[in-house]
C-alpha positions as CSV (number, residue, x, y, z in Angstrom):
1,M,0.0,0.0,0.0
2,K,1.4,3.4,-1.0
3,V,0.9,6.4,1.2
4,E,2.0,10.0,1.0
5,S,4.4,11.8,3.4
6,G,4.8,15.2,1.7
7,H,2.4,18.0,2.8
8,P,2.8,21.2,0.6
9,A,1.2,24.1,2.3
10,W,2.1,27.4,0.7
11,L,-1.4,28.9,0.8
12,R,-0.9,29.3,4.5
13,R,1.2,32.4,4.0
14,L,-1.9,34.1,2.6
15,C,-3.7,33.3,5.9
16,V,-1.0,34.0,8.5
17,A,-3.2,36.8,10.0
18,A,-6.0,34.3,10.4
19,A,-3.8,32.4,12.9
20,A,-2.9,28.7,13.0
21,V,-6.3,27.2,12.6
22,V,-6.5,28.3,9.0
23,A,-2.9,27.4,8.4
24,A,-3.4,23.9,9.7
25,M,-6.1,23.1,7.1
26,A,-5.3,24.6,3.7
27,P,-2.1,24.0,1.7
28,G,-1.5,26.0,-1.4
29,Q,0.7,28.9,-2.6
30,A,2.5,32.0,-1.5
31,A,4.0,35.0,-3.2
32,G,7.7,35.8,-3.1
33,R,10.9,36.1,-5.1
34,I,14.1,34.8,-3.5
35,A,16.7,35.2,-6.2
36,Q,17.3,36.3,-9.8
37,P,16.6,33.8,-12.6
38,C,19.3,31.4,-13.5
39,Q,21.2,32.7,-16.6
40,Q,23.8,29.9,-17.2
41,P,23.7,27.6,-20.2
42,H,22.9,24.5,-18.0
43,C,19.9,26.1,-16.4
44,E,17.3,24.6,-18.8
45,T,18.7,21.0,-18.6
46,A,16.7,20.5,-15.5
47,G,13.3,22.2,-15.9
48,T,13.1,20.7,-19.5
49,I,9.5,20.3,-20.8
50,R,8.9,16.5,-21.2
51,W,5.6,16.9,-23.0
52,E,2.6,19.2,-23.7
53,R,-0.9,18.1,-24.4
54,T,-4.0,20.1,-25.2
55,L,-6.6,20.1,-22.4
56,P,-10.3,19.6,-23.4
57,G,-13.1,22.0,-22.3
58,S,-13.3,25.8,-21.9
59,W,-10.4,27.4,-19.9
60,L,-9.5,31.0,-19.0
61,A,-6.1,32.7,-18.7
62,Q,-5.9,35.0,-15.7
63,G,-3.2,36.8,-13.7
64,G,-2.2,36.3,-10.1
65,L,-2.3,32.8,-8.5
66,T,-5.1,31.5,-10.8
67,G,-3.2,31.3,-14.1
68,T,-4.9,28.9,-16.5
69,A,-8.0,27.5,-15.0
70,P,-11.4,26.0,-16.2
71,A,-14.0,28.6,-17.1
72,G,-16.6,26.7,-15.0
73,G,-14.7,26.2,-11.7
74,Q,-11.4,24.6,-10.6
75,A,-9.2,21.8,-11.9
76,F,-7.5,19.2,-9.7
77,A,-4.6,17.0,-10.7
78,A,-2.2,14.3,-9.5
79,L,0.9,12.6,-10.7
80,R,2.0,9.1,-9.7
81,G,4.0,6.4,-11.5
82,Q,2.8,6.1,-15.0
83,V,-0.3,8.3,-14.8
84,A,-1.0,12.0,-14.7
85,A,-4.7,12.6,-14.0
86,V,-6.8,15.8,-14.2
87,G,-10.3,16.3,-13.0
88,T,-12.7,19.2,-13.6
89,G,-16.5,19.4,-13.4
90,L,-17.4,15.7,-13.2
91,T,-14.8,14.4,-15.8
92,V,-11.4,12.8,-15.1
93,Y,-8.8,12.7,-17.8
94,A,-5.8,10.4,-17.6
95,Y,-2.5,10.8,-19.5
96,G,0.6,8.6,-19.7
97,A,3.2,10.2,-17.5
98,G,6.1,9.3,-19.8
99,T,4.6,10.4,-23.1
100,G,1.6,12.6,-22.4
101,Q,-0.6,10.3,-24.6
102,P,-4.3,10.3,-23.5
103,L,-5.1,7.0,-21.7
104,W,-8.8,7.4,-20.9
105,T,-11.6,9.9,-20.1
106,D,-14.3,9.1,-17.5
107,Y,-17.4,11.1,-16.9
108,L,-18.5,10.4,-13.3
109,T,-22.2,9.5,-13.6
110,G,-24.8,8.9,-10.8
111,F,-24.4,12.3,-9.0
112,P,-27.1,15.0,-8.7
113,A,-27.0,18.4,-10.3
114,G,-24.4,20.7,-8.8
115,A,-22.0,17.9,-7.9
116,R,-18.3,18.6,-8.8
117,I,-14.9,17.1,-8.4
118,V,-12.9,18.6,-5.5
119,S,-9.9,16.3,-5.4
120,V,-7.9,14.0,-7.7
121,R,-5.2,11.7,-6.2
122,A,-3.1,9.1,-8.0
123,W,-1.7,5.9,-6.6
124,A,-0.1,2.7,-7.8
125,G,-2.9,1.2,-9.9
126,V,-5.7,3.5,-8.8
127,V,-6.8,7.1,-9.4
128,T,-9.3,8.5,-6.9
129,A,-11.6,11.5,-7.4
130,G,-13.4,13.2,-4.5
131,V,-16.9,14.5,-5.5
132,A,-18.7,17.1,-3.4
133,V,-22.5,16.9,-3.5
134,P,-24.9,19.7,-2.6
135,V,-26.2,19.3,0.9
136,P,-29.9,18.5,0.9
137,T,-32.2,21.1,2.4
138,G,-34.9,20.4,4.9
139,S,-35.0,18.9,8.3
140,T,-34.6,15.2,7.6
141,P,-32.1,13.3,9.6
142,A,-29.9,12.9,6.6
143,A,-29.9,16.6,5.8
144,R,-29.1,17.5,9.4
145,A,-26.3,15.0,9.6
146,A,-24.8,16.3,6.3
147,R,-24.9,19.9,7.6
148,R,-23.3,18.9,10.9
149,A,-20.5,17.1,9.0
150,G,-19.8,20.2,6.8
151,G,-21.1,18.8,3.6
152,L,-21.4,15.6,1.5
153,R,-18.5,13.9,-0.4
154,Y,-18.0,10.7,-2.1
155,E,-14.7,9.1,-3.3
156,V,-14.8,7.4,-6.7
157,L,-12.1,4.7,-7.4
158,L,-10.9,4.3,-11.0
159,R,-8.4,1.8,-12.4
160,A,-5.3,3.8,-13.3
161,G,-4.7,1.9,-16.6
162,S,-8.2,1.9,-18.0
163,G,-10.5,4.3,-16.0
164,Q,-12.7,1.4,-15.1
165,R,-14.9,2.4,-12.1
166,L,-14.0,0.2,-9.1
167,G,-16.4,1.7,-6.6
168,T,-17.9,4.8,-5.0
169,H,-17.7,5.3,-1.2
170,P,-18.8,8.0,1.3
171,A,-16.0,10.3,2.5
172,A,-15.6,13.2,4.9
173,P,-15.7,16.7,3.3
174,F,-12.0,17.1,3.8
175,G,-11.2,13.4,3.8
176,G,-11.2,10.9,0.9
177,A,-8.5,8.4,-0.1
178,V,-5.4,8.5,2.0
179,A,-3.7,5.3,0.9
180,A,-4.0,2.8,-1.9
181,G,-2.3,-0.3,-3.3
182,R,-2.3,-4.1,-2.9
183,G,-5.9,-4.3,-3.9
184,A,-7.3,-1.9,-1.2
185,T,-8.0,1.8,-0.8
186,V,-8.2,3.5,2.6
187,I,-10.8,6.3,2.9
188,V,-11.3,8.9,5.6
189,G,-15.1,9.2,6.1
190,A,-17.1,11.5,8.3
191,R,-17.3,9.0,11.2
192,S,-14.8,6.3,10.3
193,V,-11.6,5.3,8.5
194,T,-12.3,2.3,6.2
195,S,-10.2,0.1,4.0
196,Y,-12.2,-1.0,0.9
197,S,-11.4,-4.0,-1.4
198,D,-10.8,-2.7,-4.9
199,R,-12.1,-6.0,-6.3
200,T,-15.4,-6.3,-4.4
201,G,-15.9,-2.8,-2.9
202,H,-16.5,-4.4,0.5
203,P,-14.9,-3.1,3.6
204,L,-11.8,-5.0,4.8
205,W,-11.7,-3.2,8.1
206,T,-13.2,0.0,9.5
207,R,-12.4,2.1,12.6
208,G,-14.9,4.6,14.1
209,T,-13.6,8.1,14.7
210,G,-16.6,9.8,16.4
211,A,-19.8,11.5,15.6
212,L,-18.1,14.4,13.7
213,P,-15.3,14.6,11.2
214,Q,-11.9,15.1,12.7
215,T,-8.6,16.6,11.6
216,W,-6.2,14.1,10.2
217,Q,-2.6,13.7,9.0
218,V,-0.8,10.8,7.3
219,D,2.7,9.8,8.3
220,G,4.2,6.8,6.5
221,E,2.0,3.8,7.1
222,R,-0.1,5.4,9.8
223,I,-2.9,8.0,9.9
224,Y,-3.5,10.2,13.0
225,L,-7.0,11.5,13.7
226,T,-7.8,14.0,16.5
227,V,-10.2,13.3,19.3
228,A,-12.0,16.6,19.7
229,A,-15.5,17.0,21.0
230,K,-16.6,19.4,18.2
231,G,-14.6,17.9,15.3
232,Y,-12.4,19.7,12.9
233,L,-14.9,22.7,12.6
234,G,-14.9,23.3,16.4
235,T,-12.6,24.9,18.9
236,A,-12.7,22.2,21.5
237,P,-9.2,21.0,22.6
238,V,-7.6,17.8,21.2
239,T,-7.6,15.4,24.1
240,A,-6.1,12.5,22.3
241,L,-5.2,11.1,18.9
242,R,-6.2,7.8,17.1
243,R,-3.2,6.2,15.5
244,I,-4.4,3.7,12.9
245,D,-2.2,1.4,10.8
246,L,-3.2,1.9,7.2
247,R,-2.4,-1.7,6.2
248,T,-4.1,-3.6,9.0
249,G,-6.4,-1.2,10.7
250,A,-4.7,-1.8,14.1
251,E,-5.5,1.2,16.4
252,R,-4.1,2.7,19.5
253,L,-4.9,5.9,21.4
254,V,-2.1,8.4,21.9
255,R,-2.6,10.8,24.8
256,P,-0.5,13.9,25.5
257,D,1.7,14.0,28.6
258,G,-0.4,15.7,31.3
259,H,-2.5,18.2,29.3
260,D,-4.4,18.5,26.0
261,F,-2.5,18.8,22.8
262,D,-1.7,22.5,22.3
263,G,-3.4,23.8,19.2
264,T,-4.5,22.3,15.9
265,L,-3.0,19.2,14.2
266,S,-1.1,20.6,11.3
267,L,1.6,18.2,10.1
268,A,2.9,14.7,10.8
269,F,6.3,13.4,9.7
270,G,9.0,11.1,10.9
271,G,6.9,10.0,13.9
272,V,6.4,13.6,15.0
273,L,3.1,15.5,15.2
274,L,3.1,19.3,14.8
275,F,0.3,21.3,16.5
276,S,-0.1,25.0,15.6
277,N,-1.4,27.7,17.9
278,P,-1.4,31.6,17.8
279,G,2.0,31.5,19.6
280,G,3.9,29.1,17.4
281,V,4.1,25.3,17.1
282,A,4.4,22.4,19.5
283,A,5.9,19.0,18.4
284,Y,4.7,15.8,20.0
285,S,5.8,12.1,19.7
286,G,3.4,10.1,17.6
287,T,4.1,7.1,19.8
288,S,3.9,8.4,23.4
289,G,2.3,11.8,23.1
290,E,5.3,13.3,24.8
291,L,6.1,17.0,24.1
292,L,9.3,17.0,22.2
293,W,9.9,20.7,21.5
294,R,8.3,24.1,21.0
295,R,9.2,27.0,18.7
296,A,7.5,30.4,19.1
297,G,6.5,32.8,16.3
298,V,6.4,30.3,13.5
299,L,3.7,28.4,11.5
300,P,4.0,24.9,10.0
301,D,4.3,24.9,6.3
302,T,5.5,21.8,4.4
303,V,7.7,18.7,4.5
304,D,10.7,17.8,2.4
305,A,10.3,14.1,2.7
306,S,13.6,13.3,0.8
307,A,15.7,15.6,3.0
308,G,13.8,14.5,6.2
309,L,12.9,18.1,7.3
310,I,9.9,20.0,8.4
311,Y,9.7,23.5,7.1
312,L,8.3,26.3,9.2
313,I,7.3,29.9,8.3
314,N,9.4,32.3,10.4
315,G,8.4,35.8,9.4
316,R,9.6,36.2,5.8
317,D,11.8,33.2,6.0
318,L,11.5,29.4,5.9
319,L,13.3,27.2,8.4
320,G,13.9,23.5,7.8
321,V,14.0,21.8,11.2
322,D,14.8,18.3,12.4
323,P,11.4,16.7,13.3
324,Q,12.7,15.1,16.5
325,T,14.5,18.1,18.0
326,G,13.3,21.2,16.2
327,V,16.9,22.2,15.6
328,A,17.2,24.3,12.3
329,R,19.1,22.5,9.6
330,S,18.4,24.8,6.7
331,H,17.2,28.4,6.0
332,V,15.5,29.9,3.0
333,P,15.5,33.8,3.3
334,G,12.9,36.3,2.2
335,V,10.3,34.0,0.7
336,A,7.3,35.9,1.9
337,G,7.8,39.2,0.1
338,G,7.2,40.4,-3.4
339,A,4.4,39.7,-5.8
340,T,5.9,38.3,-9.0
341,S,6.6,34.7,-8.1
342,G,5.0,31.8,-6.3
343,L,6.7,29.3,-4.1
344,Y,5.1,25.9,-4.0
345,G,7.1,23.3,-2.1
346,V,10.4,22.0,-1.0
347,R,11.5,18.8,-2.7
348,G,14.9,17.1,-2.2
349,G,16.5,20.3,-0.9
350,A,15.2,22.6,-3.5
351,V,12.4,25.1,-3.4
352,L,10.0,25.0,-6.4
353,G,9.0,28.4,-7.8
354,L,6.8,29.7,-10.5
355,D,6.8,33.2,-12.2
356,R,3.2,34.2,-12.8
357,G,1.5,35.8,-15.8
358,A,2.1,35.8,-19.6
359,P,5.8,35.0,-19.6
360,G,5.8,32.6,-16.6
361,K,8.7,30.3,-15.9
362,A,9.2,27.5,-13.4
363,W,12.4,27.5,-11.4
364,S,14.2,25.7,-8.6
365,Y,16.2,27.3,-5.8
366,S,18.8,25.2,-4.0
367,V,18.5,25.5,-0.2
368,A,22.2,24.4,0.2
369,T,23.7,27.0,-2.3
370,Q,21.1,29.7,-1.8
371,R,20.7,30.2,-5.6
372,V,18.4,29.4,-8.5
373,V,19.8,26.2,-10.1
374,W,17.5,25.9,-13.1
375,T,14.8,27.9,-15.0
376,S,12.4,26.5,-17.5
377,R,11.5,28.1,-20.8
378,P,8.5,30.4,-20.7
379,L,5.2,28.8,-19.6
380,P,2.4,31.3,-20.3
381,W,-0.2,31.8,-17.6
382,P,1.0,28.8,-15.5
383,H,-1.1,27.1,-12.9
384,Y,0.1,24.8,-10.1
385,F,-2.2,22.1,-8.9
386,V,-2.7,21.6,-5.2
387,D,-4.9,19.4,-3.0
388,L,-6.3,20.6,0.4
389,S,-5.1,17.4,2.0
390,G,-1.5,17.7,0.9
391,I,-1.9,14.4,-1.0
392,G,-1.8,14.8,-4.8
393,G,-1.1,18.0,-6.8
394,S,1.6,19.1,-9.1
395,A,4.8,17.8,-7.4
396,P,4.9,14.3,-5.9
397,P,7.3,14.0,-2.9
398,Y,9.7,11.6,-4.6
399,A,9.3,11.9,-8.3
400,A,11.4,14.4,-10.2
401,M,8.5,15.9,-12.2
402,V,6.2,18.9,-12.0
403,L,2.7,19.0,-13.6
404,L,1.3,22.4,-14.7
405,A,-1.6,23.9,-16.8
406,T,-0.7,26.7,-19.2
407,C,-2.3,28.7,-22.0
408,A,-0.3,28.4,-25.2
409,R,-2.6,30.8,-27.1
410,L,-5.0,33.5,-25.8
411,G,-8.5,34.0,-27.1
412,Q,-10.9,36.9,-26.8
413,Q,-11.1,39.2,-23.7
414,L,-14.2,38.5,-21.6
415,P,-16.4,41.5,-20.8
416,G,-16.3,42.5,-17.2
417,S,-13.5,40.0,-16.4
418,A,-9.8,40.2,-15.7
419,G,-9.3,37.0,-17.7
420,Q,-9.3,36.0,-21.3
421,L,-10.5,32.9,-23.0
422,C,-7.7,30.4,-23.5
423,A,-7.7,29.2,-27.1
424,R,-5.2,26.5,-26.4
425,P,-5.0,25.3,-22.8
426,E,-2.3,22.7,-22.2
427,L,-1.2,20.2,-19.6
428,V,2.6,20.4,-19.3
429,L,5.0,18.0,-17.6
430,L,8.6,19.2,-16.9
431,N,11.7,17.8,-15.1
432,R,12.8,19.1,-11.8
């Protein structure tokens, strides 16, 4: 079974003033330029475009963080192994990761009007699509339960090679598939975590998580879910954590040493759990619940799984710290200022960046040398895919690839809009 350990979280910088509760829940993007573009002849060796393929449907080209996006909403994408998958509306498109050749297209039927894809995640052999469904009105028990849970969501399982639909299962609004492989997919639901057989669709094991959806984080082969009286939408303290083995379903309760966990569960990596609060972060052992270290005035941001570091926002800078001790091992200065570039994640000791707008370029900044080490050729109106869970999106933790949407040719200007129709939207895969 394959699970994710990278948690990109750049959108948190846009929400620093909203304190750590927001930061703990929404990964994404942040503005900032940290160095001048790489000008040397070798710079475009890495950052080379592997392939470009025209995207179906109606897309817009816009400035700012949006870039190239569907005219009717948002697009979600994921990259894993041999498959790059994109979902928009109720349609999932799959492409071969090596060549960009279209593999299959699947329109997700059986959902009511207003339903839409809100997540795409790719795994070894499986692509999963989260579908949000409008909450029913009225005072029926089902409607009241859906409103208490924060909405309705289902997870659709598709065979990666063919698009064959393997099953549809209920999921929490900010849950869905968190692990897949070996013939089973694990899904976080509103009241439980369940492993489903890909062959039969039947549950292999299930573990209850309470009456309301809880905050969760995946770390290696385990998932941690909070025990909080009001769930992830409430302000009640986290009194314990459920630690569940994603292969077997074995569960144990992890309690803090003496007091409640301090803040909101934000990251899990290397057996360490980070909780964020208005004063900073507190790190706890995922085994014993023991407080390991604190750091004031910072927010959790992302994980560089290859380098084994947790990155924290410290004012305008990023700090890469040892998960067990909190000792700073790397420093990226000045990433929170400026408005011309976006920073999207740290992978293998390099910060991935993207210049926005018509002449956009992707680039990589080495944490060790403190300089940009490669720059791509222009990528007009680029868009970087993210997933609110930290699972999926443009840059897998261990694969040396980046998936983007761009607009190769503009169409007409839209009345009353800052965007233009995109006459040729493209899906682009480049090296990193």
